[in-house]
C-alpha positions, 0 to 999 in steps of 0.5 A, a space after each residue: 497509489 489512488 484504491 478504487 472500488 465499491 464504497 459498501 463500506 460497513 465500518 468496525 466499531 472501532 476506538 477513534 485513536 487519540 488526537 495527532 500533532 501536524 508535526 512529522 519525523 522521518 524517524 519516530 522513537 515510538 518505533 512506527 515509520 512513516 512513508 509516503 506513495 502516489 503514481 508520479 513520481 515528485 521530482 527529484 528536489 522534491 526529496 529534501 523535503 519529504 524526507 523531513 517526514 517520510 522514512 520510505 517511499 513506495 516504488 512502482 516497477 510497472 505503470 501505475 494504474 491508469 497510466 501507461 509510464 512509469 516514471 518511477 525506473 532508475 529512481 532508486 539510487 537518488 532515493 536510496 542516497 537520500 535515505 527512504 526505504 521502499 515498498 515496492 509496488 507491481 499493478 495487478 489485474 482488474 477483476 474483469 479482466 480475468 477470464 477463467 483460473 487458467 487465463 489467471 494464472 497465465 497472466 499471473 505467470 508472466 506478471 511476477 517473472 516481468 516484475 522479478 526483472 524490473 526489480 533485478 534491473 533496479 538493483 532491488 536484491 532477492 528477496 525484496 517484497 514486491 506488493 501486487 496492487 489490488 484495487 478492488 475491495 470486498 471479496 475477489 472470486 476464483 479466478 483472482 485467487 488463481 491469480 494471487 496464488 500464480 503470482 506468488 509462486 512464481 514470484 518466490 521462483 525467481 527470489 522474490 518475497 510475495 506481498 499484496 496491497 489490499 483493502 482492510 476495509 469491512 465491506 457489507 455482504 448483507 445480512 450482518 457479514 462483513 468481508 475484508 479482503 485483506 482476510 479473504 486472500 488470506 484464507 485462500 492464498 494457502 500456506 505461501 508467504 504472503 506480506 500485506 500492506 492494506 489499505 483503511 482510511 474511515 475516520 476512526 480508524 484512520 487518524 486522517 491526512 495527519 501527521 504525528 510525532 508518535 504514528 500509530 501502529 499498522 496493526 491499528 488499522 483493522 488487520 493485526 498481521 498487516 506490514 503496512 498501514 496505508 491511513 490516508 489516500 488522496 483525494 479523500 473518500 468523503 463516505 469514510 472521512 467525514 469525521 476526519 474532513 478538516 485534516 485534508 487540505 481543501 482539494 480534499 488531499 494530503 500534502 507534506 507539512 513542507 510543501 507550502 505549495 501543495 505541489 504532491 499530493 501522496 498517500 500516507 503509509 506506516 509500518 514497524 520499519 524504515 524500510 518495508 521492501 527490504 529482502 531483511 525483514 522477516 516475512 508474514 506467512 499465512 
């Protein structure tokens, strides 16, 4: 997915990661598993090629942000048959669309019910983690926290487990104060279960658009409680990726090593499990 937010990023002082080779593996011996996501389903013929490097795939239950159609619907069975696990996604609202906390809670209840119904239609088992896609970064307003709380409550009551895809990039608020969206959400979600998928493609800590036989652990993305770290986005954000620009293709996108035709530009992820949304995974709680 292409997350867009106001890039007022102040990068924290993190160690530069070791160099990575371009040779990938669908299952890493270190216990870190690579995954990809993109808004448009890449096509059935792409799956054997993508599985050479990736253990899991993002999977949309709603039209991705900025689109009106969802091309992933009906593709769970073939992805599973090709050996892929899943990181299941549902599009969240924009801040401007949440006019009040009560309206936000109503929207969240409707969204969670739709997500659960779609998950059931796609044969995702009860207990599957569904990640709400939060595209905007920095400190979220009270209306968005009201949405997230209601989303988590309603999804749990429907038999699924709530997650959130959000920024893990430190954003300056001035006067030496920084905020990470994941931390802001965690500080407001209360005792509710919530699993975190964070994006942080700043180099460092990100190795850039580079695959490795020993991928970095998800905790190296700067949010130690995150279950998934999205370490590269397509196209790259120039302000964040200057130090790893050469790892991207000339057009600024990421591609699988075997995709010589550059047919499918990807976002790259790493998780501790090859099936991050699985109902069998233990939840990450506050």
